[in-house]
C-alpha positions, 0 to 999 in steps of 0.5 A: 652379175651373179649366176646360179644354176640349179640342176635337176627338174624344177619344182614349183612352190606348192600350196601351203599345208595346214596342220592342227596342233591342239588349239593352234593351226600351223602352216608348212611347205609340202614335202616336195617343195621343201626338198627342192628349196633345200636343193636350191639353197645348197646349190646357191651356197656352193656357187655364191661365196659372197656376203648377202647383197643389199639394195635393189636387185634385178632377178632373171629366172629361166626355167628349163622343164624336161621334154615329155616322152610323148609326141612326134620327133618334130614336136620334141625337136621344136620343144628343144629349140624353144619354138614350143614353150611349156604351157602346162602346170607350174605357173612361172610365179610358183617356180619363181617363189620356189627358187627365190625364197631359199636365196634369202640370207645367202644371196640377198638379205631379203627377197623384197629387194627384188624390184624387177623380175624376168621369168621364162619357161622353156623345155630342155633335154637337161632340166635345170633353172638359171638365175641371174642377179644384178645389183642396181647401183643407186645414186 
């Protein structure tokens, strides 16, 4: 099993932006999403030195968002303990996309190889993302 830890506050994949270039329209990532994807790629290269995996994969992603400063001590304690989970902005699928897209060509050949995914959001005093990749043995 491969484990990759992305330090810092997680950033969900933003909606694509469009730019008019003469007769053509091009799409691009929002700057915040692009910068975060670069951070993910750098962390992955630092933590995984093997060849990109081939074949079907299981990917587990756990997102740890920062605990907001507002709220009672009890609420903050419950958030840190995982009793209260984040239901605020940042859909799990957008976080998943933001951390799996940059791993293409580094950890796996193509993210289409992910045949099973588990995604969870929690609060933490140390925001980060944990990614676990498991190769499924065929045959």
